[in-house]
Backbone as CSV, one residue per row, in Angstrom:
resi,resn,N_x,N_y,N_z,CA_x,CA_y,CA_z,C_x,C_y,C_z
1,UNK,-38.729,-54.077,-67.136,-40.009,-54.578,-67.598,-41.123,-53.715,-67.021
2,UNK,-42.056,-53.346,-67.862,-43.216,-52.571,-67.445,-44.321,-53.548,-67.069
3,UNK,-44.870,-53.395,-65.882,-45.910,-54.289,-65.384,-47.305,-53.683,-65.504
4,UNK,-47.397,-52.515,-66.160,-48.687,-51.869,-66.361,-49.062,-50.950,-65.216
5,UNK,-50.223,-50.333,-65.365,-50.718,-49.398,-64.352,-51.239,-50.198,-63.166
6,UNK,-50.658,-49.945,-62.016,-51.109,-50.620,-60.797,-51.423,-49.653,-59.674
7,UNK,-51.088,-48.367,-59.874,-51.337,-47.379,-58.829,-51.933,-46.128,-59.447
8,UNK,-53.017,-45.646,-58.838,-53.652,-44.398,-59.238,-53.752,-43.539,-57.980
9,UNK,-53.246,-42.298,-58.071,-53.282,-41.394,-56.922,-54.147,-40.183,-57.279
10,UNK,-55.182,-39.976,-56.463,-56.097,-38.858,-56.649,-55.730,-37.725,-55.696
11,UNK,-55.665,-36.489,-56.191,-55.519,-35.355,-55.271,-56.869,-35.104,-54.604
12,UNK,-56.855,-34.838,-53.308,-58.100,-34.590,-52.575,-57.938,-33.350,-51.704
13,UNK,-59.029,-32.633,-51.501,-58.997,-31.441,-50.650,-59.332,-31.782,-49.204
14,UNK,-60.253,-32.692,-49.021,-60.676,-33.093,-47.679,-60.427,-34.592,-47.567
15,UNK,-59.307,-34.957,-46.946,-58.912,-36.361,-46.910,-59.921,-37.218,-46.146
16,UNK,-60.542,-36.680,-45.112,-61.529,-37.455,-44.346,-62.748,-37.789,-45.202
17,UNK,-63.266,-36.805,-45.927,-64.416,-37.057,-46.808,-64.041,-38.018,-47.928
18,UNK,-62.868,-37.807,-48.503,-62.426,-38.679,-49.598,-62.233,-40.110,-49.112
19,UNK,-61.699,-40.260,-47.921,-61.491,-41.601,-47.362,-62.836,-42.317,-47.202
20,UNK,-63.847,-41.607,-46.703,-65.181,-42.195,-46.565,-65.741,-42.589,-47.930
21,UNK,-65.610,-41.683,-48.911,-66.111,-41.953,-50.256,-65.433,-43.187,-50.856
22,UNK,-64.106,-43.244,-50.814,-63.388,-44.359,-51.432,-63.575,-45.664,-50.651
23,UNK,-63.761,-45.588,-49.354,-64.058,-46.788,-48.563,-65.364,-47.397,-49.057
24,UNK,-66.366,-46.550,-49.298,-67.651,-47.030,-49.821,-67.516,-47.527,-51.255
25,UNK,-66.833,-46.773,-52.097,-66.666,-47.137,-53.497,-65.937,-48.470,-53.652
26,UNK,-64.846,-48.640,-52.911,-63.997,-49.814,-53.085,-64.378,-50.989,-52.186
27,UNK,-65.103,-50.716,-51.116,-65.540,-51.787,-50.218,-64.427,-52.367,-49.355
28,UNK,-63.365,-51.601,-49.135,-62.251,-52.055,-48.291,-61.784,-50.914,-47.407
29,UNK,-61.124,-51.273,-46.330,-60.507,-50.294,-45.439,-59.127,-49.922,-45.992
30,UNK,-58.644,-48.729,-45.701,-57.310,-48.348,-46.168,-56.220,-49.169,-45.485
31,UNK,-55.166,-49.498,-46.238,-54.005,-50.190,-45.652,-52.996,-49.168,-45.134
32,UNK,-53.057,-47.934,-45.641,-52.213,-46.836,-45.160,-53.148,-45.674,-44.865
33,UNK,-53.002,-45.062,-43.704,-53.909,-43.989,-43.310,-53.126,-42.936,-42.529
34,UNK,-52.495,-42.034,-43.279,-51.704,-40.971,-42.682,-52.242,-39.623,-43.147
35,UNK,-51.785,-38.556,-42.527,-52.253,-37.220,-42.908,-51.798,-36.839,-44.312
36,UNK,-50.719,-37.432,-44.807,-50.167,-37.078,-46.115,-50.523,-38.076,-47.216
37,UNK,-51.124,-39.234,-46.868,-51.465,-40.241,-47.886,-52.381,-41.281,-47.267
38,UNK,-53.427,-41.642,-48.015,-54.299,-42.752,-47.631,-54.286,-43.712,-48.812
39,UNK,-54.007,-44.991,-48.540,-53.918,-45.972,-49.609,-54.875,-47.129,-49.422
40,UNK,-55.514,-47.531,-50.503,-56.402,-48.686,-50.536,-55.823,-49.701,-51.507
41,UNK,-56.003,-50.970,-51.232,-55.574,-52.017,-52.149,-56.797,-52.822,-52.560
42,UNK,-56.977,-52.941,-53.890,-58.065,-53.735,-54.456,-57.417,-54.686,-55.450
43,UNK,-57.348,-55.959,-55.092,-56.632,-56.917,-55.927,-55.169,-56.510,-55.989
44,UNK,-54.627,-56.366,-57.191,-53.220,-55.964,-57.332,-53.092,-54.463,-57.596
45,UNK,-54.171,-53.714,-57.410,-54.141,-52.281,-57.691,-54.190,-51.460,-56.407
46,UNK,-53.375,-50.391,-56.377,-53.387,-49.443,-55.270,-54.124,-48.184,-55.710
47,UNK,-55.000,-47.694,-54.841,-55.694,-46.432,-55.048,-55.265,-45.533,-53.902
48,UNK,-54.660,-44.397,-54.244,-54.156,-43.496,-53.213,-54.875,-42.166,-53.215
49,UNK,-54.918,-41.546,-52.047,-55.483,-40.216,-51.867,-54.375,-39.314,-51.350
50,UNK,-54.121,-38.205,-52.053,-53.029,-37.305,-51.698,-53.567,-35.901,-51.444
51,UNK,-53.620,-35.467,-50.168,-54.135,-34.129,-49.874,-53.201,-33.014,-50.339
52,UNK,-51.995,-33.351,-50.764,-51.033,-32.348,-51.229,-50.766,-32.468,-52.722
53,UNK,-51.600,-33.187,-53.446,-51.321,-33.508,-54.834,-51.961,-32.632,-55.885
54,UNK,-52.556,-31.520,-55.507,-53.281,-30.720,-56.494,-52.388,-30.040,-57.523
55,UNK,-51.150,-29.804,-57.207,-50.292,-29.173,-58.223,-49.967,-30.152,-59.342
56,UNK,-49.977,-31.470,-59.064,-49.725,-32.465,-60.099,-51.002,-32.984,-60.728
57,UNK,-52.084,-33.035,-59.978,-53.316,-33.644,-60.465,-53.277,-35.151,-60.264
58,UNK,-54.238,-35.842,-60.841,-54.284,-37.294,-60.719,-53.080,-37.894,-61.439
59,UNK,-52.477,-38.869,-60.822,-51.314,-39.519,-61.427,-51.536,-41.020,-61.479
60,UNK,-51.268,-41.596,-62.638,-51.256,-43.047,-62.764,-49.795,-43.480,-62.748
61,UNK,-49.515,-44.562,-62.065,-48.146,-45.052,-61.947,-48.005,-46.399,-62.639
62,UNK,-47.078,-46.437,-63.574,-46.697,-47.689,-64.210,-45.643,-48.338,-63.320
63,UNK,-45.854,-49.573,-62.964,-44.888,-50.290,-62.142,-43.817,-50.876,-63.050
64,UNK,-42.575,-50.621,-62.697,-41.442,-51.033,-63.526,-40.407,-51.750,-62.662
65,UNK,-39.571,-52.565,-63.317,-38.512,-53.282,-62.606,-37.306,-52.390,-62.318
66,UNK,-36.987,-51.466,-63.226,-35.802,-50.614,-63.104,-36.207,-49.170,-63.395
67,UNK,-36.466,-48.404,-62.346,-36.969,-47.044,-62.517,-35.939,-46.137,-63.178
68,UNK,-34.664,-46.348,-62.887,-33.613,-45.519,-63.491,-33.591,-45.712,-65.014
69,UNK,-33.603,-46.949,-65.440,-33.586,-47.269,-66.875,-34.871,-46.771,-67.547
70,UNK,-36.016,-46.985,-66.902,-37.296,-46.568,-67.481,-37.381,-45.058,-67.605
71,UNK,-36.944,-44.325,-66.580,-36.984,-42.867,-66.632,-36.082,-42.353,-67.751
72,UNK,-34.886,-42.890,-67.861,-33.955,-42.473,-68.916,-34.557,-42.749,-70.294
73,UNK,-35.170,-43.907,-70.460,-35.776,-44.250,-71.757,-36.886,-43.276,-72.132
74,UNK,-37.706,-42.890,-71.163,-38.800,-41.958,-71.448,-38.269,-40.565,-71.786
75,UNK,-37.269,-40.114,-71.054,-36.668,-38.811,-71.338,-36.010,-38.832,-72.719
76,UNK,-35.315,-39.919,-73.033,-34.693,-40.061,-74.354,-35.741,-40.052,-75.468
77,UNK,-36.964,-40.481,-75.142,-38.045,-40.521,-76.133,-38.825,-39.204,-76.188
78,UNK,-38.383,-38.195,-75.423,-39.004,-36.886,-75.505,-39.797,-36.427,-74.302
79,UNK,-39.877,-37.233,-73.243,-40.604,-36.834,-72.041,-39.794,-35.803,-71.252
80,UNK,-40.485,-35.023,-70.449,-39.869,-34.059,-69.553,-40.033,-34.553,-68.119
81,UNK,-38.944,-34.603,-67.373,-39.016,-35.043,-65.981,-39.733,-33.991,-65.146
82,UNK,-40.750,-34.408,-64.434,-41.491,-33.538,-63.522,-40.999,-33.760,-62.099
83,UNK,-40.804,-35.009,-61.718,-40.263,-35.343,-60.395,-39.148,-36.353,-60.583
84,UNK,-37.982,-36.000,-60.126,-36.854,-36.928,-60.155,-37.182,-38.138,-59.284
85,UNK,-36.411,-39.169,-59.383,-36.618,-40.380,-58.587,-36.555,-40.028,-57.105
86,UNK,-37.573,-40.464,-56.386,-37.720,-40.135,-54.971,-37.984,-41.414,-54.189
87,UNK,-37.304,-41.573,-53.082,-37.518,-42.707,-52.183,-38.734,-42.414,-51.321
88,UNK,-39.745,-43.275,-51.374,-40.960,-43.067,-50.578,-41.030,-44.011,-49.380
89,UNK,-39.931,-44.679,-49.103,-39.878,-45.570,-47.952,-40.215,-47.006,-48.298
90,UNK,-39.781,-47.899,-47.430,-40.030,-49.331,-47.573,-39.611,-49.864,-48.940
91,UNK,-38.542,-49.281,-49.508,-38.016,-49.749,-50.781,-38.691,-49.194,-52.013
92,UNK,-39.727,-48.372,-51.838,-40.447,-47.817,-52.980,-39.763,-46.588,-53.550
93,UNK,-39.732,-46.519,-54.872,-39.195,-45.367,-55.586,-40.240,-44.889,-56.575
94,UNK,-40.402,-43.559,-56.694,-41.320,-43.004,-57.680,-40.627,-41.890,-58.456
95,UNK,-41.138,-41.629,-59.640,-40.721,-40.504,-60.472,-41.905,-40.177,-61.368
96,UNK,-41.916,-38.967,-61.941,-42.988,-38.648,-62.876,-42.456,-37.818,-64.031
97,UNK,-43.148,-37.955,-65.162,-42.780,-37.260,-66.400,-44.046,-36.755,-67.077
98,UNK,-43.842,-35.825,-68.013,-44.901,-35.431,-68.932,-44.442,-35.839,-70.316
99,UNK,-45.364,-36.422,-71.083,-45.021,-36.781,-72.460,-45.124,-35.548,-73.348
100,UNK,-44.873,-35.714,-74.624,-44.869,-34.589,-75.563,-46.221,-33.880,-75.650
101,UNK,-47.310,-34.566,-75.285,-48.640,-33.975,-75.307,-49.047,-33.384,-73.964
102,UNK,-48.132,-33.405,-72.989,-48.419,-32.841,-71.674,-49.108,-33.773,-70.713
103,UNK,-49.219,-35.068,-71.049,-49.846,-36.038,-70.156,-48.897,-36.431,-69.044
104,UNK,-49.374,-36.377,-67.811,-48.568,-36.730,-66.646,-48.659,-38.226,-66.412
105,UNK,-47.521,-38.853,-66.174,-47.512,-40.267,-65.803,-46.396,-40.513,-64.816
106,UNK,-46.597,-41.501,-63.979,-45.606,-41.817,-62.966,-45.000,-43.187,-63.188
107,UNK,-43.835,-43.355,-62.582,-43.159,-44.653,-62.543,-43.028,-45.049,-61.089
108,UNK,-43.189,-46.324,-60.825,-43.081,-46.848,-59.454,-42.257,-48.126,-59.497
109,UNK,-41.276,-48.168,-58.626,-40.485,-49.401,-58.471,-40.512,-49.782,-57.009
């Protein structure tokens, strides 16, 4: 089951400046604050900052119940896998694809 877009990850060059900007924009403190990722939660949505994400660009993540099934379905429908399923810790799994028009999208379980 697809639960819709719940995570948006922005590539940033200066994580400290971006953290200040997003703290002001969102009005909350980050729940995750590491050198490789800063995460904010607003309601049921996660906003992430990735200082290493410029090769992918901004990524929106659709939250799904079964990432393996969802990834296979998208590839079968013509998508190209950009990132295979990856364990990001604490039970989280991510993957990303490009659709036929070159749009990048992620899956999160």
